[in-house]
N, C-alpha and C positions, 0 to 999 in steps of 0.2 A: 307401499311401505309396510314392512314386517318388523315388529318389535321383538327383540330377543333379550332375555334376562338370564343371568347366571346367579341363581339364588345362593350358591355356595360362596360367591364373592361379596354378597351384600353385607353392608355394615349397619343397616337399619337406620340410616340418617333421615330418611323420609323426604328428601329433596324431590324425588320423583313424584310422590303423591302431591306435594305442594305445587309442582309444575303442571301436572296432568292427572288430576284426580279421576278423570273418566277412563284413564288407561291403566293406572297403577293404584294398588292398595298395599297395605301391610298386614302381615299375619298378626293376629291378636296376641299370641303368646310370646313372640320374640321380635316383632317389627320387621321381619324379612319381607322383601318385596314380593308382591303377588301381581301377576300380569292379568289385567281384566280384559284387554282387547289386543290380541296379537296383530290384527290388521285394523288399526284405528281409522276413522274417517279422515279425509284429507284436511278438513278444517282444524284438526288437532295436531297436524304435523309439526307446526312450530313449537307447540307445548311439549311434544315428545322429544324434539331435538334439544330443547332447553333442559329437559330431564336428563338426557344423555350427557350433556355438557356439565351439569351440576353434580352428577353422581360421583362421590369421592372415591368409590371403590372401582369405578369403571365396570360396573356389573351389567350395564344396559347398553345396547347399541341397536341401530336400525339397519336393516337390509333393504336397500332401495330396489324398486322394480328394475330388473335387468342386471342387478349385481349378482355375480356368480359365486360370491363367498359363501 
């Protein structure tokens, strides 16, 4: 799993940080998402998928192994 974020889409809601704090953080000055782990460990995959689902701006997605997108 590879996590991809588009900071320009982020609306600083913080749902990603609440779902997966080991993978996401927010910039101090404006709350925009910061990716801490581009390839998180497998045990965090569920948390990352929840963050993707909860992101109101659809600024986060995952690229699964073998996905050519």
